[in-house]
KOLVEXBA-980040 format. One record per residue (C-alpha): x, y, z; residue in three letters; residue number from 0. Coordinates in Angstrom, 1 decimal, padded with zeros to 4 digits. Layout:
N
X, Y, Z, ALA, NUM
...
This chain:
468
-152.2, 178.6, 017.7, UNK, 0
-152.5, 179.5, 014.0, UNK, 1
-154.6, 177.6, 011.4, UNK, 2
-152.9, 177.3, 008.1, UNK, 3
-156.1, 178.1, 006.2, UNK, 4
-156.8, 181.0, 008.6, UNK, 5
-160.2, 179.6, 009.3, UNK, 6
-161.8, 179.3, 012.7, UNK, 7
-161.4, 176.0, 014.6, UNK, 8
-164.3, 174.6, 016.5, UNK, 9
-164.1, 172.8, 019.8, UNK, 10
-166.8, 170.6, 021.3, UNK, 11
-168.5, 171.9, 024.5, UNK, 12
-167.6, 170.2, 027.6, UNK, 13
-169.6, 168.9, 030.6, UNK, 14
-171.4, 171.2, 033.0, UNK, 15
-169.4, 172.3, 036.1, UNK, 16
-169.3, 170.3, 039.3, UNK, 17
-168.6, 172.5, 042.2, UNK, 18
-168.9, 172.8, 045.9, UNK, 19
-169.6, 176.1, 047.5, UNK, 20
-168.0, 177.3, 050.8, UNK, 21
-169.9, 176.7, 053.9, UNK, 22
-170.5, 179.1, 056.8, UNK, 23
-171.2, 178.4, 060.4, UNK, 24
-170.7, 174.9, 061.9, UNK, 25
-169.8, 172.4, 059.2, UNK, 26
-171.9, 169.3, 058.9, UNK, 27
-169.9, 166.0, 058.3, UNK, 28
-170.4, 166.0, 054.5, UNK, 29
-169.3, 169.7, 054.4, UNK, 30
-166.2, 169.0, 056.4, UNK, 31
-165.4, 166.1, 053.9, UNK, 32
-165.9, 168.3, 050.8, UNK, 33
-163.6, 170.9, 052.2, UNK, 34
-160.8, 168.2, 052.2, UNK, 35
-161.5, 167.0, 048.7, UNK, 36
-159.9, 168.8, 045.8, UNK, 37
-162.5, 169.8, 043.1, UNK, 38
-162.4, 167.9, 039.8, UNK, 39
-162.0, 171.2, 038.0, UNK, 40
-159.9, 174.3, 038.5, UNK, 41
-162.9, 176.6, 038.4, UNK, 42
-163.2, 177.6, 034.7, UNK, 43
-166.9, 177.7, 034.1, UNK, 44
-166.5, 177.1, 030.3, UNK, 45
-164.2, 174.1, 030.8, UNK, 46
-165.5, 172.8, 034.2, UNK, 47
-163.4, 169.5, 034.3, UNK, 48
-160.2, 171.0, 033.0, UNK, 49
-157.6, 171.3, 035.7, UNK, 50
-158.2, 170.4, 039.4, UNK, 51
-158.8, 172.3, 042.6, UNK, 52
-157.1, 172.1, 046.0, UNK, 53
-153.4, 172.3, 045.0, UNK, 54
-150.9, 174.3, 042.9, UNK, 55
-148.1, 172.5, 040.9, UNK, 56
-144.7, 174.0, 040.9, UNK, 57
-142.7, 171.3, 038.9, UNK, 58
-143.2, 168.4, 036.6, UNK, 59
-140.4, 165.8, 036.1, UNK, 60
-141.4, 163.5, 033.3, UNK, 61
-139.4, 160.3, 032.6, UNK, 62
-140.7, 158.9, 029.3, UNK, 63
-139.8, 155.9, 027.2, UNK, 64
-141.3, 155.8, 023.7, UNK, 65
-141.2, 153.3, 020.9, UNK, 66
-142.6, 154.5, 017.7, UNK, 67
-143.1, 151.1, 016.1, UNK, 68
-145.4, 150.0, 018.9, UNK, 69
-146.7, 153.5, 019.8, UNK, 70
-146.2, 152.6, 023.4, UNK, 71
-145.3, 155.2, 026.0, UNK, 72
-143.9, 154.3, 029.4, UNK, 73
-144.0, 157.1, 031.9, UNK, 74
-143.1, 158.1, 035.4, UNK, 75
-144.4, 161.6, 036.3, UNK, 76
-143.1, 163.2, 039.5, UNK, 77
-145.2, 166.3, 040.4, UNK, 78
-144.2, 168.7, 043.1, UNK, 79
-147.1, 170.8, 044.4, UNK, 80
-148.5, 172.7, 047.4, UNK, 81
-151.9, 172.0, 049.0, UNK, 82
-154.1, 175.0, 048.9, UNK, 83
-156.5, 173.4, 051.3, UNK, 84
-156.5, 170.3, 053.6, UNK, 85
-156.7, 167.3, 051.3, UNK, 86
-157.8, 163.7, 051.9, UNK, 87
-157.9, 163.3, 048.1, UNK, 88
-157.3, 165.2, 045.0, UNK, 89
-157.6, 164.8, 041.2, UNK, 90
-155.1, 164.6, 038.3, UNK, 91
-156.1, 164.8, 034.6, UNK, 92
-155.1, 161.7, 032.7, UNK, 93
-156.6, 160.2, 029.5, UNK, 94
-156.1, 156.6, 028.9, UNK, 95
-153.1, 154.5, 030.0, UNK, 96
-152.8, 151.9, 032.7, UNK, 97
-151.7, 153.3, 036.0, UNK, 98
-149.6, 150.8, 037.9, UNK, 99
-148.8, 152.8, 041.0, UNK, 100
-149.0, 156.2, 042.8, UNK, 101
-147.2, 157.5, 045.8, UNK, 102
-147.5, 160.7, 047.7, UNK, 103
-144.4, 161.8, 049.6, UNK, 104
-142.9, 158.3, 049.2, UNK, 105
-145.9, 156.4, 050.7, UNK, 106
-148.2, 154.3, 048.4, UNK, 107
-151.5, 156.0, 047.7, UNK, 108
-154.9, 154.5, 046.7, UNK, 109
-156.4, 155.8, 043.5, UNK, 110
-159.4, 155.4, 041.2, UNK, 111
-160.3, 156.3, 037.6, UNK, 112
-163.4, 157.9, 036.1, UNK, 113
-163.0, 159.0, 032.5, UNK, 114
-160.2, 161.5, 032.4, UNK, 115
-160.1, 162.0, 036.2, UNK, 116
-157.5, 160.2, 038.2, UNK, 117
-158.5, 160.5, 041.9, UNK, 118
-155.6, 160.1, 044.4, UNK, 119
-156.0, 159.4, 048.2, UNK, 120
-152.7, 159.9, 050.1, UNK, 121
-151.9, 157.5, 052.9, UNK, 122
-151.7, 160.5, 055.2, UNK, 123
-154.0, 163.5, 054.5, UNK, 124
-152.3, 166.7, 053.4, UNK, 125
-152.5, 169.8, 055.5, UNK, 126
-153.2, 173.2, 054.0, UNK, 127
-150.0, 174.9, 052.8, UNK, 128
-148.0, 171.6, 052.8, UNK, 129
-145.6, 170.9, 049.9, UNK, 130
-146.0, 167.4, 048.6, UNK, 131
-144.7, 165.1, 045.8, UNK, 132
-146.8, 162.8, 043.7, UNK, 133
-145.3, 160.0, 041.7, UNK, 134
-147.4, 158.3, 039.0, UNK, 135
-146.2, 155.3, 037.0, UNK, 136
-148.2, 154.6, 033.9, UNK, 137
-148.0, 153.0, 030.4, UNK, 138
-149.9, 152.3, 027.3, UNK, 139
-150.7, 153.7, 023.8, UNK, 140
-151.5, 157.5, 023.9, UNK, 141
-155.0, 158.4, 022.7, UNK, 142
-155.0, 161.8, 021.1, UNK, 143
-158.2, 163.9, 021.3, UNK, 144
-160.2, 163.7, 018.1, UNK, 145
-162.1, 166.9, 017.4, UNK, 146
-163.7, 168.9, 014.6, UNK, 147
-162.7, 168.6, 011.0, UNK, 148
-161.1, 172.1, 011.3, UNK, 149
-158.9, 171.4, 014.3, UNK, 150
-158.4, 167.6, 013.7, UNK, 151
-156.4, 165.7, 016.4, UNK, 152
-154.4, 167.2, 019.2, UNK, 153
-152.4, 165.9, 022.2, UNK, 154
-149.8, 163.2, 021.8, UNK, 155
-150.2, 161.9, 018.2, UNK, 156
-148.2, 158.9, 017.2, UNK, 157
-146.5, 159.2, 013.7, UNK, 158
-144.6, 156.6, 011.7, UNK, 159
-141.2, 157.8, 013.0, UNK, 160
-142.2, 159.2, 016.3, UNK, 161
-144.9, 161.6, 017.7, UNK, 162
-146.4, 165.0, 017.0, UNK, 163
-147.2, 166.6, 020.3, UNK, 164
-149.4, 169.7, 020.3, UNK, 165
-151.8, 170.0, 023.2, UNK, 166
-153.9, 173.2, 023.1, UNK, 167
-156.3, 173.6, 024.7, UNK, 168
-156.5, 170.5, 026.9, UNK, 169
-154.4, 167.7, 025.4, UNK, 170
-151.6, 167.4, 027.9, UNK, 171
-153.5, 164.8, 029.7, UNK, 172
-153.0, 162.5, 026.7, UNK, 173
-149.4, 161.9, 027.7, UNK, 174
-148.8, 162.9, 031.3, UNK, 175
-150.9, 163.3, 034.5, UNK, 176
-151.2, 166.8, 035.8, UNK, 177
-153.3, 169.9, 036.4, UNK, 178
-154.3, 170.5, 032.8, UNK, 179
-155.4, 174.1, 032.7, UNK, 180
-153.3, 177.3, 031.9, UNK, 181
-154.0, 178.8, 035.3, UNK, 182
-151.6, 176.4, 036.9, UNK, 183
-148.1, 177.0, 035.5, UNK, 184
-145.0, 175.1, 036.5, UNK, 185
-141.5, 174.3, 035.5, UNK, 186
-140.6, 171.1, 033.7, UNK, 187
-137.8, 168.5, 033.4, UNK, 188
-138.1, 165.9, 030.6, UNK, 189
-136.1, 162.7, 030.3, UNK, 190
-137.1, 161.0, 027.0, UNK, 191
-135.7, 157.7, 025.8, UNK, 192
-136.3, 156.6, 022.2, UNK, 193
-134.7, 154.2, 019.7, UNK, 194
-131.2, 155.2, 018.5, UNK, 195
-131.4, 157.4, 015.4, UNK, 196
-134.6, 159.1, 016.6, UNK, 197
-134.6, 162.6, 018.1, UNK, 198
-136.7, 163.7, 021.0, UNK, 199
-137.4, 167.4, 021.3, UNK, 200
-138.9, 169.1, 024.4, UNK, 201
-139.3, 172.6, 025.8, UNK, 202
-136.3, 174.6, 027.0, UNK, 203
-132.7, 173.4, 026.6, UNK, 204
-130.7, 170.2, 026.7, UNK, 205
-129.1, 169.6, 030.1, UNK, 206
-126.4, 167.4, 028.7, UNK, 207
-125.5, 165.5, 025.6, UNK, 208
-127.8, 162.7, 024.6, UNK, 209
-126.7, 159.3, 025.9, UNK, 210
-127.1, 156.0, 023.9, UNK, 211
-127.1, 152.6, 025.7, UNK, 212
-128.2, 149.3, 024.1, UNK, 213
-129.7, 150.9, 021.0, UNK, 214
-131.7, 153.6, 022.8, UNK, 215
-130.9, 157.3, 023.3, UNK, 216
-132.0, 159.4, 026.2, UNK, 217
-132.5, 163.2, 025.8, UNK, 218
-132.8, 165.4, 028.9, UNK, 219
-134.5, 168.8, 028.5, UNK, 220
-135.3, 171.5, 031.1, UNK, 221
-137.7, 174.4, 030.9, UNK, 222
-136.8, 176.5, 033.9, UNK, 223
-139.5, 179.1, 033.3, UNK, 224
-143.1, 178.6, 034.2, UNK, 225
-145.2, 176.9, 031.5, UNK, 226
-148.8, 175.9, 031.0, UNK, 227
-149.4, 172.3, 030.4, UNK, 228
-150.8, 172.7, 026.9, UNK, 229
-147.5, 174.2, 025.8, UNK, 230
-145.4, 171.1, 026.9, UNK, 231
-144.1, 169.0, 024.0, UNK, 232
-142.2, 165.8, 023.5, UNK, 233
-142.2, 165.7, 019.7, UNK, 234
-140.2, 162.7, 018.4, UNK, 235
-138.9, 161.9, 014.9, UNK, 236
-136.0, 161.7, 012.6, UNK, 237
-135.2, 165.4, 012.4, UNK, 238
-132.5, 167.5, 010.8, UNK, 239
-131.2, 170.2, 013.2, UNK, 240
-129.5, 173.5, 013.1, UNK, 241
-128.4, 175.1, 016.4, UNK, 242
-126.7, 178.4, 017.3, UNK, 243
-127.7, 181.8, 018.4, UNK, 244
-129.8, 184.7, 017.1, UNK, 245
-127.9, 187.9, 016.2, UNK, 246
-128.8, 189.2, 019.6, UNK, 247
-127.4, 186.1, 021.4, UNK, 248
-130.5, 184.0, 022.2, UNK, 249
-130.0, 180.2, 021.8, UNK, 250
-131.8, 179.1, 018.6, UNK, 251
-132.8, 175.6, 017.4, UNK, 252
-134.5, 174.7, 014.2, UNK, 253
-135.6, 171.1, 013.5, UNK, 254
-137.3, 169.8, 010.4, UNK, 255
-138.4, 166.4, 009.2, UNK, 256
-136.3, 165.3, 006.2, UNK, 257
-139.2, 166.0, 003.9, UNK, 258
-138.6, 169.7, 004.7, UNK, 259
-134.8, 169.8, 004.6, UNK, 260
-134.9, 172.7, 002.2, UNK, 261
-136.6, 174.9, 004.8, UNK, 262
-134.2, 174.3, 007.6, UNK, 263
-131.9, 177.3, 007.1, UNK, 264
-134.8, 179.6, 006.4, UNK, 265
-136.7, 178.5, 009.5, UNK, 266
-133.6, 179.0, 011.6, UNK, 267
-132.7, 182.4, 010.3, UNK, 268
-136.2, 183.9, 010.1, UNK, 269
-137.1, 182.6, 013.6, UNK, 270
-133.9, 184.3, 015.0, UNK, 271
-134.6, 187.5, 013.2, UNK, 272
-138.2, 187.7, 014.4, UNK, 273
-137.4, 186.8, 017.9, UNK, 274
-134.8, 189.6, 018.1, UNK, 275
-137.2, 192.1, 016.6, UNK, 276
-140.1, 191.3, 018.9, UNK, 277
-137.7, 191.9, 021.8, UNK, 278
-137.5, 195.6, 020.6, UNK, 279
-141.3, 195.8, 020.4, UNK, 280
-142.5, 193.8, 023.3, UNK, 281
-139.6, 193.9, 025.7, UNK, 282
-136.8, 191.4, 026.4, UNK, 283
-137.4, 187.8, 025.2, UNK, 284
-138.8, 186.0, 028.2, UNK, 285
-137.1, 182.6, 027.7, UNK, 286
-133.7, 181.1, 027.2, UNK, 287
-134.1, 179.7, 023.7, UNK, 288
-136.1, 180.1, 020.6, UNK, 289
-136.5, 178.3, 017.2, UNK, 290
-139.1, 176.1, 015.6, UNK, 291
-139.9, 172.5, 014.6, UNK, 292
-141.5, 171.3, 011.3, UNK, 293
-142.9, 167.8, 011.5, UNK, 294
-144.3, 165.7, 008.6, UNK, 295
-147.8, 165.4, 010.2, UNK, 296
-150.5, 167.3, 008.3, UNK, 297
-152.1, 168.9, 011.4, UNK, 298
-153.4, 171.9, 009.5, UNK, 299
-152.2, 174.2, 012.2, UNK, 300
-149.1, 175.6, 014.1, UNK, 301
-148.8, 175.7, 017.9, UNK, 302
-146.7, 178.0, 020.0, UNK, 303
-145.1, 175.3, 022.1, UNK, 304
-142.9, 177.2, 024.6, UNK, 305
-139.4, 177.9, 023.0, UNK, 306
-140.2, 175.5, 020.2, UNK, 307
-143.2, 176.5, 018.0, UNK, 308
-144.5, 173.4, 016.1, UNK, 309
-145.6, 173.6, 012.4, UNK, 310
-147.7, 170.6, 011.4, UNK, 311
-146.8, 169.4, 007.9, UNK, 312
-145.9, 172.6, 006.2, UNK, 313
-143.1, 175.1, 005.6, UNK, 314
-144.3, 178.2, 007.6, UNK, 315
-144.3, 181.6, 005.9, UNK, 316
-143.0, 184.7, 007.8, UNK, 317
-146.5, 185.6, 009.0, UNK, 318
-147.0, 182.3, 010.8, UNK, 319
-143.5, 182.4, 012.3, UNK, 320
-144.2, 186.0, 013.5, UNK, 321
-147.5, 184.9, 014.9, UNK, 322
-146.1, 181.8, 016.9, UNK, 323
-143.1, 183.7, 018.2, UNK, 324
-145.3, 186.7, 019.4, UNK, 325
-147.0, 184.0, 021.5, UNK, 326
-143.8, 183.5, 023.5, UNK, 327
-144.8, 186.8, 025.1, UNK, 328
-148.5, 186.8, 024.8, UNK, 329
-149.9, 183.3, 025.7, UNK, 330
-146.7, 181.7, 027.0, UNK, 331
-145.0, 184.2, 029.3, UNK, 332
-148.4, 185.8, 029.9, UNK, 333
-151.0, 183.1, 030.2, UNK, 334
-154.7, 183.4, 030.5, UNK, 335
-156.5, 182.5, 033.8, UNK, 336
-159.6, 181.4, 032.0, UNK, 337
-160.3, 180.3, 028.4, UNK, 338
-162.8, 183.1, 027.8, UNK, 339
-159.9, 185.6, 027.5, UNK, 340
-158.2, 183.7, 024.7, UNK, 341
-158.2, 186.9, 022.5, UNK, 342
-155.3, 188.1, 024.8, UNK, 343
-153.3, 185.3, 023.1, UNK, 344
-154.6, 185.1, 019.6, UNK, 345
-155.7, 188.7, 019.0, UNK, 346
-152.2, 189.9, 020.1, UNK, 347
-150.4, 187.3, 018.0, UNK, 348
-152.5, 188.2, 015.0, UNK, 349
-151.8, 191.9, 015.5, UNK, 350
-148.1, 191.0, 015.7, UNK, 351
-148.5, 189.6, 012.1, UNK, 352
-149.7, 193.1, 011.1, UNK, 353
-146.8, 194.7, 012.9, UNK, 354
-144.4, 192.4, 011.2, UNK, 355
-145.9, 193.5, 007.8, UNK, 356
-145.3, 197.0, 008.8, UNK, 357
-141.7, 196.3, 009.8, UNK, 358
-141.1, 194.5, 006.5, UNK, 359
-142.8, 197.3, 004.5, UNK, 360
-145.2, 194.8, 002.8, UNK, 361
-148.4, 196.3, 004.3, UNK, 362
-149.7, 198.4, 007.1, UNK, 363
-151.7, 197.5, 010.2, UNK, 364
-154.2, 200.1, 009.2, UNK, 365
-154.7, 198.7, 005.7, UNK, 366
-155.1, 195.2, 007.2, UNK, 367
-157.6, 196.6, 009.7, UNK, 368
-159.6, 198.2, 007.0, UNK, 369
-159.7, 195.0, 005.0, UNK, 370
-161.4, 193.3, 008.0, UNK, 371
-163.7, 196.2, 008.6, UNK, 372
-164.9, 196.3, 005.0, UNK, 373
-166.8, 193.0, 005.6, UNK, 374
-170.5, 193.3, 005.5, UNK, 375
-172.4, 194.0, 008.8, UNK, 376
-173.9, 190.5, 008.4, UNK, 377
-170.5, 188.8, 008.4, UNK, 378
-170.2, 186.2, 011.2, UNK, 379
-167.1, 187.9, 012.6, UNK, 380
-169.4, 190.7, 014.0, UNK, 381
-171.8, 188.3, 015.6, UNK, 382
-169.0, 186.7, 017.7, UNK, 383
-167.7, 189.0, 020.4, UNK, 384
-164.1, 187.9, 020.9, UNK, 385
-163.8, 189.1, 024.5, UNK, 386
-165.9, 186.1, 025.5, UNK, 387
-164.4, 183.1, 023.6, UNK, 388
-167.1, 180.4, 023.4, UNK, 389
-166.1, 176.9, 024.6, UNK, 390
-167.9, 175.2, 021.6, UNK, 391
-166.1, 177.5, 019.1, UNK, 392
-163.0, 178.5, 020.9, UNK, 393
-160.7, 179.3, 018.0, UNK, 394
-163.2, 181.3, 016.0, UNK, 395
-161.8, 183.7, 013.4, UNK, 396
-163.2, 186.6, 015.5, UNK, 397
-161.0, 185.8, 018.4, UNK, 398
-158.0, 186.2, 016.0, UNK, 399
-159.1, 189.0, 013.6, UNK, 400
-161.5, 191.1, 015.6, UNK, 401
-159.2, 190.6, 018.6, UNK, 402
-156.4, 192.2, 016.5, UNK, 403
-158.7, 194.9, 015.4, UNK, 404
-159.4, 195.7, 019.0, UNK, 405
-155.7, 196.4, 019.5, UNK, 406
-155.6, 198.6, 016.4, UNK, 407
-158.6, 200.6, 017.6, UNK, 408
-156.8, 201.1, 020.9, UNK, 409
-153.6, 202.2, 019.0, UNK, 410
-155.6, 204.8, 017.1, UNK, 411
-157.3, 206.0, 020.3, UNK, 412
-154.2, 206.5, 022.5, UNK, 413
-151.4, 207.0, 019.8, UNK, 414
-148.4, 205.0, 019.0, UNK, 415
-146.2, 206.1, 021.8, UNK, 416
-148.6, 205.2, 024.5, UNK, 417
-149.8, 202.0, 022.7, UNK, 418
-146.4, 200.5, 022.4, UNK, 419
-145.6, 201.5, 026.0, UNK, 420
-148.8, 199.6, 027.0, UNK, 421
-147.5, 196.5, 025.1, UNK, 422
-144.1, 196.5, 026.8, UNK, 423
-145.6, 197.3, 030.2, UNK, 424
-148.2, 194.5, 029.8, UNK, 425
-145.5, 192.0, 029.0, UNK, 426
-143.1, 193.2, 031.7, UNK, 427
-145.5, 193.6, 034.6, UNK, 428
-147.1, 190.2, 034.1, UNK, 429
-144.1, 188.2, 033.0, UNK, 430
-144.5, 184.4, 033.7, UNK, 431
-147.9, 185.1, 035.3, UNK, 432
-151.5, 184.8, 034.3, UNK, 433
-153.7, 187.6, 033.1, UNK, 434
-157.3, 188.7, 032.4, UNK, 435
-159.0, 191.1, 030.0, UNK, 436
-160.0, 193.4, 032.9, UNK, 437
-156.3, 193.8, 033.9, UNK, 438
-155.4, 194.8, 030.3, UNK, 439
-158.2, 197.4, 030.1, UNK, 440
-157.1, 198.8, 033.5, UNK, 441
-153.4, 199.0, 032.3, UNK, 442
-154.4, 200.8, 029.0, UNK, 443
-156.5, 203.3, 030.9, UNK, 444
-153.8, 203.9, 033.5, UNK, 445
-151.1, 204.6, 030.9, UNK, 446
-153.3, 206.6, 028.5, UNK, 447
-155.2, 208.6, 031.1, UNK, 448
-158.3, 207.9, 029.1, UNK, 449
-161.6, 206.2, 029.9, UNK, 450
-161.7, 203.2, 027.5, UNK, 451
-164.6, 201.1, 028.7, UNK, 452
-166.8, 202.0, 025.6, UNK, 453
-164.0, 201.2, 023.2, UNK, 454
-163.3, 197.8, 024.6, UNK, 455
-167.0, 197.0, 025.1, UNK, 456
-167.7, 197.8, 021.4, UNK, 457
-164.9, 195.7, 020.0, UNK, 458
-164.8, 192.8, 022.5, UNK, 459
-168.3, 192.3, 023.9, UNK, 460
-171.0, 193.5, 021.4, UNK, 461
-172.4, 191.2, 018.7, UNK, 462
-172.3, 193.9, 016.0, UNK, 463
-169.8, 195.8, 013.9, UNK, 464
-168.5, 198.7, 015.9, UNK, 465
-168.7, 202.3, 014.5, UNK, 466
-165.5, 204.0, 013.6, UNK, 467
């Protein structure tokens, strides 16, 4: 994510964690029951009700009908998952909507609602290790999440001609039920039906030509690479499109609202150029297509939706495009296990902006580093250690800028050859997986042969300006 005013975005703190610890010895009846109930959160202490415990999703198939004039969404979500424990019931994340039916492996299930938690009880309990399929039928007007004045709204946001869909950090639940946390990645199929003349854009690639029947057009998209829920999109509107391939042969799609027609060619060409260049710096592009979408919704930010970065109501400059496309490696292919490690996404993407400036000859990473470092010791950036992103201030400027400074400090300590080897190895060894700060520190130490604990501690975890 990138704010267009480069300021930090604040997020409201969530509820305290509800958790059940493992038992030892002979289990009492209540303990046996809790062992068969999936936890209402995935286990992230900073976002205790995000995601869910007890199962792992492998695939989402989302069949959606959307009518912009009435802002109504009709959905059928088919979710393939594996039980990580015996389950008499489990939770899905879903905000709003009327749920008309749920089945598990074809048999009707009972369910209940409490705020954003949808609790499902299969007709037959699930054994540990069992693969199962959940089908949820739902409908209603999506309710985006209203947040701070900096971040504004996120999730599924109705617009006059469609919808702007940007879900970081936990807005996927505003349009489909699921395990809404980056630790549980899955592949996706989308079938989106909208009025004729309207385009529906989702992640990945079209699996066939759009089909129009009785004044409504259906678009089918597939993202065959694992993806976190907050990167899923179903952005709808009257877009102008340009499609083709980058110079290195990667499929490329640019889409802009008619208000931004003059930026279509530039978005297409710059996105292709930057995607190809990052392939030389970070390793092969991890997905099957690239591009970008500019919608006429003044979000005040951009989001790195997988394969289709989304720019909210503005013509993005090269720096922002470089930032969002770097996320395809750092944040999308490599996703964080816990939100506290967000600097692994935003610090890396911000440093990519500095690397792009070096490549273009407009600035150097060291000069940009020095500009940040010149701030007074009392500047708020030094009081916020970026290695521990705070749930009530998740997108703080420190996570971006000081996170990028951490990488430059590492580059200075281990030299360019080893530093860029670290970046490629990091992206390659963890492709399509989830990562932690501790794993990155261990890799940097392994490849450099140096003890780097003090460097990372000073830049990531201390509430003061490091000494250089």
